[in-house]
C-alpha positions as CSV (number, residue, x, y, z in Angstrom):
1,M,2.6,0.4,-53.9
2,P,2.2,1.0,-57.9
3,S,5.1,0.3,-59.7
4,V,7.4,3.2,-60.9
5,P,8.8,3.6,-64.3
6,S,12.5,4.0,-64.9
7,S,11.9,7.1,-66.8
8,P,9.1,9.0,-68.2
9,S,7.5,7.6,-70.9
10,A,7.7,9.1,-74.3
11,S,5.1,6.9,-76.2
12,S,1.6,7.7,-76.8
13,A,-0.3,4.7,-74.9
14,P,-4.2,4.6,-75.4
15,P,-6.0,7.0,-73.0
16,T,-6.9,5.5,-69.5
17,P,-10.8,5.1,-69.4
18,S,-11.3,7.6,-66.5
19,A,-9.5,10.0,-68.4
20,P,-12.1,12.9,-69.2
21,S,-12.5,14.2,-72.9
22,F,-10.7,17.9,-73.7
23,G,-12.3,19.5,-76.2
24,T,-11.5,23.1,-77.2
25,L,-14.1,24.9,-74.9
26,D,-12.5,22.6,-72.2
27,G,-9.0,23.9,-73.2
28,L,-10.0,27.7,-73.0
29,R,-11.7,27.2,-69.6
30,Y,-9.1,25.4,-68.2
31,G,-6.1,27.4,-70.1
32,L,-7.0,30.9,-69.5
33,L,-5.9,31.3,-66.2
34,G,-2.3,30.7,-67.5
35,L,-2.7,33.8,-69.6
36,P,-2.6,36.4,-66.4
37,L,-0.1,34.2,-64.7
38,A,2.1,34.3,-67.6
39,F,1.3,38.1,-68.0
40,V,2.6,38.9,-64.5
41,A,5.7,36.5,-65.0
42,L,7.3,38.7,-67.3
43,P,7.2,41.8,-65.6
44,L,8.5,40.2,-62.5
45,Y,11.4,38.3,-63.7
46,V,12.0,40.6,-66.8
47,L,10.8,44.1,-66.8
48,L,11.2,44.3,-62.6
49,P,14.7,44.4,-62.4
50,N,15.4,46.5,-65.3
51,H,12.7,49.1,-64.2
52,Y,14.3,49.4,-60.7
53,A,18.0,49.9,-61.9
54,R,17.3,52.5,-64.4
55,A,14.1,54.4,-62.8
56,F,15.5,54.4,-59.5
57,G,18.8,53.8,-60.0
58,V,19.5,50.8,-57.9
59,P,22.9,49.4,-58.1
60,L,22.9,45.8,-60.1
61,A,24.8,43.8,-57.2
62,T,22.4,45.1,-54.3
63,L,19.0,44.4,-56.5
64,G,20.6,41.1,-57.6
65,A,21.1,40.3,-54.1
66,V,17.1,41.3,-53.0
67,L,15.8,39.3,-56.1
68,L,18.1,36.3,-54.7
69,G,16.6,36.6,-51.3
70,A,13.0,37.0,-52.4
71,R,13.7,34.3,-55.2
72,L,15.1,31.7,-52.8
73,L,12.5,32.2,-50.2
74,D,9.7,31.6,-52.9
75,A,11.6,28.5,-54.2
76,L,11.6,27.3,-50.5
77,T,8.0,27.9,-50.0
78,D,7.0,25.5,-53.1
79,P,7.1,22.3,-51.9
80,L,5.0,23.5,-48.7
81,L,2.5,24.9,-51.2
82,G,2.2,21.7,-53.1
83,R,1.4,19.8,-49.9
84,L,-1.5,22.3,-49.3
85,S,-2.5,21.8,-52.7
86,D,-2.9,18.3,-52.5
87,R,-4.6,18.5,-49.2
88,L,-7.0,21.0,-50.9
89,H,-7.3,18.7,-53.8
90,A,-8.3,15.7,-52.0
91,R,-11.0,17.8,-49.9
92,S,-12.5,19.2,-53.1
93,P,-12.6,21.5,-56.3
94,R,-14.3,23.8,-54.6
95,A,-11.7,24.1,-51.8
96,V,-8.9,24.4,-54.2
97,L,-10.6,27.2,-56.3
98,G,-11.5,29.5,-52.9
99,A,-7.9,29.0,-52.0
100,G,-7.4,29.9,-55.8
101,A,-9.5,32.9,-55.0
102,V,-7.3,34.3,-51.9
103,A,-4.0,33.7,-53.4
104,A,-5.5,35.5,-56.8
105,G,-5.8,38.6,-54.4
106,L,-2.6,38.4,-52.8
107,L,-0.9,38.2,-56.0
108,L,-2.7,41.4,-57.6
109,L,-2.0,43.3,-54.4
110,G,1.7,42.7,-54.2
111,F,2.0,42.8,-58.1
112,A,0.4,46.6,-58.0
113,L,2.6,48.2,-55.4
114,L,6.0,46.2,-56.6
115,F,5.5,48.6,-59.7
116,F,4.3,51.6,-57.8
117,P,6.3,51.5,-54.8
118,Q,6.4,55.4,-54.2
119,L,2.9,54.7,-52.8
120,L,4.8,53.1,-49.7
121,V,8.0,54.6,-49.4
122,D,10.3,57.4,-50.7
123,P,11.9,55.5,-53.8
124,V,15.3,58.3,-53.1
125,H,15.7,56.1,-50.2
126,H,17.4,53.1,-51.3
127,G,17.4,51.0,-48.2
128,A,13.3,51.4,-47.7
129,L,12.7,51.1,-51.3
130,L,14.4,47.7,-51.4
131,A,12.9,46.4,-47.9
132,A,9.4,47.4,-49.5
133,A,10.6,45.5,-52.5
134,A,11.5,42.5,-50.6
135,V,8.4,42.2,-48.6
136,L,6.1,42.8,-51.6
137,L,8.2,40.3,-53.5
138,A,7.3,37.7,-50.9
139,L,3.7,38.4,-50.7
140,T,3.6,38.6,-54.7
141,Y,5.3,35.3,-55.2
142,A,3.0,33.5,-52.6
143,G,0.0,34.5,-54.3
144,Y,1.5,33.2,-57.9
145,S,3.1,30.2,-56.6
146,M,0.0,28.9,-54.7
147,L,-2.4,29.6,-57.4
148,S,0.2,28.4,-60.3
149,I,0.6,25.1,-58.3
150,A,-3.3,24.7,-57.8
151,H,-3.7,25.2,-61.3
152,Q,-1.1,23.0,-63.0
153,S,-2.0,20.1,-60.3
154,W,-5.4,20.0,-61.7
155,G,-4.6,19.6,-64.9
156,A,-2.1,17.0,-64.5
157,M,-5.0,15.2,-62.7
158,L,-7.2,15.1,-65.7
159,G,-5.1,12.2,-67.0
160,G,-5.0,11.0,-70.7
161,D,-2.5,9.9,-72.9
162,A,0.8,11.4,-74.1
163,L,-0.8,13.6,-76.9
164,Q,-3.9,14.5,-74.4
165,R,-1.4,15.4,-71.6
166,G,0.5,17.6,-74.3
167,R,-3.0,19.2,-75.3
168,I,-3.7,20.0,-72.2
169,V,-0.2,21.9,-71.0
170,G,-0.3,23.2,-74.8
171,W,-3.9,25.1,-73.7
172,R,-2.5,26.5,-70.4
173,E,1.1,27.5,-71.8
174,G,-0.2,28.5,-75.1
175,M,-2.6,30.8,-73.6
176,G,0.5,31.9,-71.3
177,L,2.1,32.7,-74.3
178,V,-0.5,35.4,-75.1
179,G,-0.6,36.7,-72.0
180,V,3.0,37.2,-72.4
181,V,3.1,39.1,-75.6
182,L,0.2,41.4,-74.0
183,A,2.6,42.2,-71.1
184,S,5.7,42.8,-73.5
185,V,3.6,45.1,-75.6
186,I,1.1,47.2,-72.9
187,P,4.0,48.6,-70.5
188,T,5.5,50.5,-73.7
189,V,2.3,51.4,-75.4
190,A,0.0,52.3,-72.6
191,G,2.1,52.5,-69.5
192,L,2.5,50.6,-66.0
193,P,-0.7,51.7,-64.8
194,A,-2.7,50.2,-67.9
195,M,-0.4,47.2,-67.6
196,V,-1.6,46.5,-63.5
197,A,-5.3,47.2,-64.7
198,V,-5.1,44.8,-67.6
199,F,-3.9,42.1,-65.4
200,G,-6.2,42.5,-62.8
201,V,-9.3,41.7,-65.2
202,L,-7.3,38.8,-66.7
203,L,-6.5,37.5,-63.4
204,V,-10.4,38.0,-62.4
205,V,-11.6,36.4,-65.7
206,G,-9.3,33.7,-65.8
207,W,-10.6,32.3,-62.4
208,L,-14.0,32.5,-63.2
209,L,-13.4,30.2,-66.3
210,W,-11.6,27.8,-64.2
211,T,-14.4,27.5,-61.9
212,R,-16.1,26.0,-65.0
213,A,-13.4,23.8,-66.5
214,P,-13.4,19.9,-66.5
215,R,-12.7,18.6,-62.9
216,P,-10.7,16.0,-62.1
217,A,-12.5,12.5,-61.1
218,R,-13.3,12.3,-57.6
219,D,-11.4,9.9,-55.8
220,D,-12.5,9.3,-52.2
221,K,-9.4,7.1,-51.5
222,A,-7.7,10.4,-51.7
223,L,-9.4,11.7,-48.6
224,H,-7.3,8.9,-46.5
225,V,-3.8,9.2,-48.2
226,P,-1.4,10.9,-46.2
227,V,0.4,13.7,-48.1
228,D,4.0,13.2,-48.4
229,L,6.1,15.9,-49.7
230,R,9.1,13.6,-49.9
231,L,7.4,11.3,-52.2
232,P,8.5,12.6,-55.5
233,L,12.3,12.9,-54.6
234,R,12.1,9.0,-53.8
235,R,11.2,8.4,-57.4
236,P,14.3,7.9,-59.5
237,A,12.5,8.7,-62.6
238,F,11.2,12.1,-61.3
239,R,15.2,12.9,-60.3
240,R,16.5,12.4,-63.5
241,L,13.8,14.7,-65.1
242,L,14.3,16.9,-62.7
243,A,18.2,17.1,-62.8
244,V,17.6,17.8,-66.7
245,F,14.8,20.5,-65.8
246,V,17.1,22.6,-63.7
247,L,20.1,22.6,-66.4
248,N,17.8,23.8,-69.0
249,G,16.0,26.3,-66.9
250,I,19.1,28.0,-65.7
251,A,20.0,28.1,-69.6
252,S,16.8,29.9,-70.5
253,A,16.5,32.3,-67.5
254,V,20.0,33.9,-67.8
255,P,18.9,35.3,-71.2
256,A,15.6,36.4,-69.9
257,T,17.1,38.3,-67.0
258,L,19.5,40.0,-69.4
259,V,17.7,40.7,-72.8
260,L,16.7,44.3,-72.1
261,F,20.0,45.1,-71.1
262,F,21.5,43.0,-74.1
263,V,18.9,44.9,-76.4
264,Q,19.6,48.5,-75.1
265,D,23.3,48.1,-74.9
266,R,24.8,45.9,-76.9
267,L,23.1,46.5,-79.8
268,Q,21.8,50.0,-79.0
269,A,18.5,49.2,-80.9
270,P,15.8,52.1,-80.3
271,A,13.4,51.4,-77.5
272,S,10.5,51.4,-79.7
273,L,11.6,48.3,-81.0
274,E,11.7,46.6,-77.7
275,P,8.0,45.5,-77.7
276,A,8.9,43.9,-81.1
277,F,11.6,41.9,-79.8
278,L,9.9,40.3,-77.0
279,G,6.4,40.3,-79.0
280,L,7.7,38.3,-81.7
281,Y,9.7,36.0,-79.4
282,F,6.4,35.0,-77.5
283,V,4.2,34.9,-80.7
284,M,6.7,32.4,-82.4
285,A,6.5,30.4,-79.0
286,A,2.9,30.4,-79.4
287,V,2.6,29.5,-83.0
288,S,5.3,26.7,-82.3
289,I,3.3,24.7,-79.8
290,P,0.8,22.9,-82.3
291,A,4.3,22.1,-84.3
292,W,6.0,20.5,-81.4
293,L,2.9,18.7,-80.7
294,R,2.7,17.2,-84.1
295,L,6.4,16.2,-83.8
296,V,5.4,14.3,-80.6
297,R,3.4,12.0,-82.3
298,R,6.4,10.9,-84.2
299,F,9.6,11.2,-82.2
300,G,8.1,11.5,-78.5
301,L,8.2,14.0,-75.8
302,A,11.7,13.7,-74.7
303,R,13.3,13.7,-78.1
304,C,11.2,16.6,-79.2
305,W,12.5,18.5,-76.2
306,L,16.2,17.7,-77.2
307,G,15.9,19.0,-80.9
308,G,14.3,22.1,-79.3
309,M,17.4,22.5,-77.0
310,C,19.8,22.3,-80.0
311,M,17.9,24.8,-82.0
312,S,18.4,27.2,-79.2
313,V,22.0,26.3,-78.7
314,A,22.4,27.2,-82.8
315,V,20.4,30.5,-82.5
316,F,22.4,31.8,-79.5
317,A,25.6,31.4,-80.9
318,W,24.8,33.3,-83.8
319,A,23.5,36.2,-81.2
320,G,27.1,36.2,-79.7
321,A,28.4,37.6,-82.8
322,M,25.9,40.3,-82.9
323,G,27.0,44.1,-81.9
324,A,25.8,47.6,-82.1
325,G,23.2,48.0,-85.2
326,D,22.2,44.5,-85.9
327,A,18.6,45.0,-84.5
328,V,17.2,43.6,-87.6
329,P,19.0,40.4,-87.6
330,F,18.2,40.2,-83.7
331,L,14.8,39.9,-84.8
332,I,15.4,36.9,-86.7
333,V,17.1,35.3,-83.4
334,C,14.0,36.1,-81.3
335,A,11.6,34.3,-83.8
336,L,13.7,31.3,-84.0
337,S,14.8,31.2,-80.4
338,G,10.7,31.7,-79.6
339,F,10.0,28.7,-81.7
340,A,12.7,26.7,-79.9
341,I,11.3,27.7,-76.5
342,G,8.3,26.2,-77.2
343,S,9.2,22.9,-77.0
344,D,10.7,23.9,-73.2
345,L,6.8,25.5,-72.4
346,V,5.2,22.0,-73.5
347,L,7.1,18.9,-73.2
348,P,8.9,18.9,-69.9
349,G,5.4,19.4,-68.4
350,A,3.7,17.1,-70.2
351,L,6.6,14.5,-69.1
352,L,6.2,15.0,-65.9
353,A,2.2,14.6,-66.1
354,G,2.9,11.4,-67.7
355,L,5.2,10.2,-64.9
356,I,2.8,10.7,-62.2
357,A,-0.1,9.0,-63.9
358,E,2.5,6.1,-64.5
359,A,3.5,5.9,-60.7
360,G,-0.1,6.2,-59.7
361,D,0.8,9.2,-57.9
362,Q,-1.9,11.7,-58.7
363,P,-3.3,12.0,-55.3
364,H,0.1,13.8,-54.8
365,A,0.6,15.7,-57.9
366,G,0.7,18.9,-55.9
367,A,3.7,17.6,-54.2
368,Y,5.6,17.2,-57.7
369,F,4.4,20.4,-58.9
370,G,5.8,22.1,-55.5
371,W,9.1,20.5,-56.4
372,W,9.1,21.4,-60.1
373,N,8.2,25.0,-59.5
374,F,10.8,25.2,-56.9
375,A,13.3,24.2,-59.5
376,T,12.0,26.6,-61.7
377,K,11.9,29.6,-59.1
378,L,15.6,28.5,-58.3
379,N,16.6,28.6,-61.9
380,L,15.5,32.4,-62.0
381,A,16.8,33.3,-58.3
382,L,20.3,31.9,-59.5
383,A,20.1,33.9,-62.9
384,A,19.4,37.2,-61.2
385,G,21.7,36.6,-57.8
386,L,24.3,35.4,-60.0
387,A,24.5,37.2,-63.4
388,L,23.8,40.5,-62.3
389,P,26.2,41.0,-59.5
390,L,28.9,39.4,-62.0
391,L,28.1,41.7,-65.0
392,G,28.8,44.2,-62.0
393,L,32.1,43.2,-61.3
394,A,32.8,42.6,-64.9
395,G,32.4,46.4,-65.2
396,Y,29.3,46.5,-67.1
397,A,26.6,49.2,-65.7
398,P,23.3,49.9,-67.5
399,G,24.1,52.4,-70.2
400,A,28.0,51.0,-70.9
401,R,29.5,51.5,-73.8
402,D,32.9,50.2,-72.9
403,G,34.2,47.3,-75.1
404,T,35.3,45.0,-72.1
405,A,32.0,45.8,-70.5
406,L,29.8,45.1,-73.7
407,Q,31.9,41.6,-74.5
408,A,30.7,40.5,-70.8
409,L,26.9,41.1,-71.5
410,S,27.4,39.4,-74.7
411,L,29.3,35.8,-73.2
412,A,26.6,36.0,-70.4
413,Y,23.8,36.8,-72.7
414,C,24.8,34.2,-75.5
415,L,28.0,31.9,-74.4
416,L,26.6,30.8,-71.0
417,P,23.0,29.5,-72.0
418,C,24.6,27.7,-74.7
419,V,27.2,26.0,-72.4
420,L,24.1,25.1,-69.8
421,K,21.9,24.0,-72.9
422,V,24.6,21.6,-74.2
423,A,24.7,20.1,-70.8
424,A,21.1,20.1,-70.2
425,G,21.0,18.1,-73.8
426,L,23.6,15.7,-72.6
427,A,21.7,14.9,-69.6
428,L,18.4,14.4,-71.2
429,W,19.6,11.9,-73.7
430,A,21.6,9.8,-70.5
431,L,18.9,10.1,-67.8
432,V,15.7,10.3,-69.8
433,I,16.1,8.9,-73.4
434,R,18.5,6.2,-73.3
435,P,16.8,4.7,-70.1
436,A,13.4,4.7,-71.8
437,A,14.8,3.3,-75.1
438,A,16.2,0.4,-73.1
439,A,13.4,-0.3,-71.1
440,A,11.2,-0.3,-74.0
441,S,13.8,-2.8,-75.5
442,A,13.8,-5.4,-72.6
443,A,10.0,-5.1,-72.6
444,A,9.9,-5.9,-76.6
445,A,12.4,-8.9,-76.2
446,P,10.6,-12.2,-76.5
447,L,10.7,-14.4,-73.5
448,P,13.5,-17.0,-73.6
449,I,11.9,-20.8,-74.4
450,P,12.8,-22.9,-71.3
451,K,14.6,-26.0,-72.0
452,V,12.6,-29.5,-71.4
453,S,14.9,-32.3,-70.6
454,P,13.9,-35.7,-72.4
């Protein structure tokens, strides 16, 4: 069994001989699928709760329970989908692409009906509406998860040094940020039907380009390697990285769930500014990716990620002091927090890809990303399933102007993420950075010279 590093490496080792070159055209062909996958994520995790609460009058507590259940189910299936992805990768790239086409079809169907449930049920009847939404969420999440895991595993199996792994993830996440910007603007400017139509076109184009992307080196031995779903959890380095990822992910998921409520009720900003808030946030995140990759050359992946966390804490602490009429200062918050979130988008995935490569676990990359996506979905489920009901219990409802209710909204949107980010930063330092530094020091220490008896 290959040796397992004590922690993910943040150094830039020379590329492995098997690592294929990865140019701009290769990055576009591989990364473009990240655009529709991110495009669909923003409506699902940010717009959908707000849409059902305001358009159909669904109570926040009930809506939060449905979202929590659907997202927990989605999270639990991700490790199984990761195992399926590994089997498909072991068979052939064509098998992976075929499964991706089926998953894309399920994703498009479920997504379209989620935003137009009136095609299936009468939205006036909340029971039928929520039952239909739960089924459609399960369908949509299944397609989304299978396609995402297969695509992420493909990128991790391309290999390369820390900088190249960052570049591969950067193309995927950078194109994803373009998708998020489009998703933040199109619903307001052109409406929900245009949003669904644009998503369908982008999904088809992204899949077609993926079929022409660089392919992982074929490993005939992988056909005979049993798929082990629990292997990643037996790796101490993965468990440590996953713990940090979960803490940091919850810190990011809470404000993502509450941002529109904060803008509409705490800031009382005009609806016309909502696309500007979201768009600026994601544009700055996209712009920040090359900057974070340049910093990686000097400070390494893990330390740059810690810097992004510190920046997020400072920005959200400032946002906590804002109130009605502070729309312009909040634009600055969106820009700075967007820049900080760029580190979350690129660096953890690059650390994970390096961990997989150093452990020699490329045939099990799908299992790793299955658990990784499980953690991501768990973060989002907890954010929606806990934050929304707790806000309801605190007296907040969409459209509230009561001081106590708005204070609760500010605490949930600003203070809670700061606390969680601080915890994530401390965990990153203790569980990843310090062990890596200790291992590097031990490796660099000169061997003792044995004494020779006269």
